[in-house]
Every structure is written in C-alpha cells, then in structure tokens.
C-alpha positions as CSV (number, residue, x, y, z in Angstrom):
1,X,11.7,10.4,-16.6
2,X,14.7,11.0,-18.8
3,X,15.9,8.7,-21.5
4,X,19.6,8.7,-22.3
5,X,21.1,6.1,-24.7
6,X,17.9,4.0,-24.5
7,X,18.2,3.8,-20.7
8,X,15.4,5.1,-18.5
9,X,16.4,7.4,-15.6
10,X,13.7,8.2,-13.1
11,X,14.4,11.5,-11.3
12,X,13.7,11.8,-7.6
13,X,11.1,14.5,-8.4
14,X,9.1,12.2,-10.7
15,X,9.3,9.4,-8.2
16,X,8.1,11.7,-5.4
17,X,5.2,12.9,-7.5
18,X,4.1,9.3,-8.3
19,X,4.4,8.2,-4.7
20,X,2.4,11.3,-3.5
21,X,-0.2,10.5,-6.2
22,X,-0.4,6.9,-5.0
23,X,-0.9,8.0,-1.4
24,X,-3.2,10.9,-1.9
25,X,-5.4,9.3,-4.6
26,X,-5.0,5.5,-5.0
27,X,-4.5,4.5,-1.3
28,X,-7.2,7.0,-0.3
29,X,-9.5,5.4,-2.8
30,X,-8.6,1.9,-1.5
31,X,-9.2,2.9,2.1
32,X,-12.5,4.6,1.3
33,X,-13.8,1.4,-0.5
34,X,-12.5,-0.7,2.4
35,X,-14.4,1.5,5.0
36,X,-17.6,2.6,3.3
37,X,-20.3,1.5,1.0
38,X,-23.5,3.3,-0.1
39,X,-26.9,1.7,0.1
40,X,-30.3,3.5,0.1
41,X,-28.4,6.8,-0.3
42,X,-26.6,6.3,3.0
43,X,-22.9,5.8,3.6
44,X,-22.3,2.8,5.8
45,X,-19.3,1.2,7.3
46,X,-18.5,-2.0,5.5
47,X,-18.8,-5.4,7.1
48,X,-15.3,-6.2,5.9
49,X,-13.5,-3.5,7.9
50,X,-15.6,-4.3,11.0
51,X,-14.8,-8.0,10.7
52,X,-11.1,-7.4,10.2
53,X,-11.0,-4.7,12.9
54,X,-12.8,-7.0,15.4
55,X,-10.6,-9.9,14.8
56,X,-8.7,-10.5,18.1
57,X,-6.1,-13.0,16.9
58,X,-2.8,-12.4,15.3
59,X,-4.1,-13.9,12.0
60,X,-7.4,-13.7,10.3
61,X,-9.7,-16.7,10.1
62,X,-9.3,-18.3,6.6
63,X,-12.7,-17.2,5.4
64,X,-12.1,-13.6,6.4
65,X,-8.6,-13.7,5.0
66,X,-9.9,-14.9,1.6
67,X,-12.6,-12.2,1.6
68,X,-9.9,-9.6,2.2
69,X,-7.6,-11.0,-0.5
70,X,-10.6,-11.0,-2.9
71,X,-11.3,-7.4,-2.1
72,X,-7.7,-6.5,-2.7
73,X,-7.6,-8.4,-6.0
74,X,-10.8,-6.8,-7.3
75,X,-9.5,-3.4,-6.3
76,X,-6.1,-3.8,-7.9
77,X,-7.3,-5.6,-11.0
78,X,-9.7,-2.8,-11.9
79,X,-7.2,0.0,-11.6
80,X,-6.0,1.8,-14.7
81,X,-2.4,1.4,-15.7
82,X,-1.4,4.9,-14.3
83,X,-2.7,4.0,-10.9
84,X,-1.0,0.6,-10.9
85,X,2.3,2.3,-11.9
86,X,1.9,4.8,-9.1
87,X,1.4,1.9,-6.7
88,X,4.5,0.2,-8.0
89,X,6.5,3.3,-7.1
90,X,4.7,3.4,-3.7
91,X,5.7,-0.2,-3.0
92,X,9.3,0.3,-4.1
93,X,9.4,3.3,-1.7
94,X,8.0,1.0,1.0
95,X,10.7,-1.5,0.3
96,X,13.4,1.2,0.4
97,X,12.0,2.6,3.7
98,X,12.1,-0.9,5.2
99,X,15.7,-1.2,4.1
100,X,16.8,2.2,5.4
101,X,15.1,1.6,8.7
102,X,16.4,-1.9,9.2
103,X,18.3,-1.7,12.5
104,X,19.8,-5.2,12.2
105,X,21.7,-4.1,9.0
106,X,25.3,-3.9,10.0
107,X,27.7,-3.0,7.2
108,X,29.5,0.2,6.4
109,X,32.0,1.9,4.1
110,X,32.5,0.4,0.6
111,X,30.5,-2.7,1.5
112,X,27.5,-0.4,2.2
113,X,28.0,1.4,-1.1
114,X,28.2,-1.9,-3.0
115,X,25.1,-3.2,-1.2
116,X,23.2,0.1,-1.9
117,X,24.0,-0.3,-5.6
118,X,22.9,-3.9,-5.7
119,X,19.7,-3.1,-3.8
120,X,19.0,-0.2,-6.1
121,X,19.4,-2.5,-9.1
122,X,17.1,-5.0,-7.5
123,X,14.4,-2.3,-7.0
124,X,14.9,-1.0,-10.5
125,X,14.5,-4.5,-11.9
126,X,11.3,-4.9,-10.0
127,X,9.9,-1.7,-11.4
128,X,10.9,-2.5,-15.0
129,X,9.7,-6.1,-14.8
130,X,6.8,-6.1,-12.3
131,X,5.4,-9.5,-13.4
132,X,8.7,-11.4,-13.5
133,X,9.9,-9.8,-10.3
134,X,6.6,-10.5,-8.3
135,X,6.1,-6.8,-7.7
136,X,2.4,-7.2,-8.1
137,X,2.4,-9.9,-5.4
138,X,4.6,-7.7,-3.1
139,X,2.1,-4.9,-3.7
140,X,-1.0,-7.0,-2.8
141,X,0.8,-8.4,0.3
142,X,1.7,-4.8,1.5
143,X,-1.9,-3.7,0.9
144,X,-3.1,-6.7,2.9
145,X,-0.9,-5.7,5.8
146,X,-1.9,-2.1,5.5
147,X,-5.6,-2.9,5.7
148,X,-5.2,-5.1,8.7
149,X,-3.2,-2.4,10.6
150,X,-5.6,0.3,9.4
151,X,-8.6,-1.7,10.6
152,X,-7.0,-2.3,14.0
153,X,-6.9,1.5,14.6
154,X,-10.6,1.6,15.3
155,X,-13.1,0.2,17.7
156,X,-16.0,-1.3,15.9
157,X,-18.1,-2.4,18.9
158,X,-20.4,0.6,18.4
159,X,-20.7,2.0,14.9
160,X,-22.1,5.6,14.8
161,X,-21.4,9.0,13.2
162,X,-18.3,9.3,15.3
163,X,-16.9,6.0,13.9
164,X,-17.4,7.4,10.4
165,X,-15.6,10.7,11.4
166,X,-12.8,8.8,13.0
167,X,-12.3,6.6,9.9
168,X,-12.2,9.6,7.7
169,X,-9.6,11.2,10.0
170,X,-7.5,8.0,10.0
171,X,-7.7,7.8,6.2
172,X,-6.5,11.4,6.0
173,X,-3.6,10.5,8.3
174,X,-2.7,7.4,6.3
175,X,-2.7,9.2,2.9
176,X,-0.7,12.3,3.8
177,X,3.0,11.8,3.1
C-alpha cells in the first residue's frame, strides 16, 4: 500500500497477494474445519458437512442453517486481524468478479467509465469502513453460500477413505486461484 497526501492507495500486486493469501490459507483453513474433525487420533468427516451435503432442498432446514451460521460466526470471530483483512480483499474481489461477469449489465462508453468509478468508490468505502458498510455481513453471507456449494460437490451416502481424499482434492481446487 502506498500513502500519498494521507490517502491510501492499494496496488494491484498487494491486492493480489492478499487475495491469494485468503484463498490459500484462510479459505483452506475454513474448508478443512468444515470437513474434518479429530477424535481419538482419527480424522473424521464432520456431521455438519454431511448434513449440508445431504440436504436435498433448495434451502437448509432452519436448525441446520443456524448450525452453519454459528460455525461461520465462530470461525470468523476467532480469526486474527490479518486474516480478516485478507478475507475483506477476497470478498471485494468476489463482488468485483460478480460485477464484471454480470451479463445483464448493459451500458457502455462514458456511462460505463462513470459507473466503474462509482463502483470502485463503493468497494473502496466497504474496505475502509467494513463495519459501517456491512462488509463483514457480506463476507459471512458469501462464506455461507460457498460452504453450501462446496458441500454439494460430494456424495455423503457412504463415507470412507475415498470421501476424505475427494474432499481434500476439492479443497485444493477451491483454494487455488
């Protein structure tokens, strides 16, 4: 980050490093805790991922949804500031990707440049004022969606060594940028 005239400028390189760190370290840590727990020296697949993965409806039952929300809150609330900041950059990157990939967006020329500037200011505001801008809420909501999609990648009818291998492979896929 570069400071000029008391303004903070975040370079693309710094942003990319933080997003990579969020993916390769923090999201990986999240997915590992979501998938596995240790008891009696053995690594087991958690009940939470199997319950979420086996849910056949479009939305989770209220009790399971609350359990997942509590898991996310505990995870995020226990993170050190550096990891939270990395996740803030990650969620901003997610918002930007959603914006760039929005096919319904239909403006061009100077209108697009003006919109890009406004959208950039909106994202910068979120980053500078995470509490006031509800960035933490956005982050938890995105993590919620991520975990549901992640859990749907697996079949949990039979949990064996192959399930564990497959989960580890899927975690690797999700955390590489």
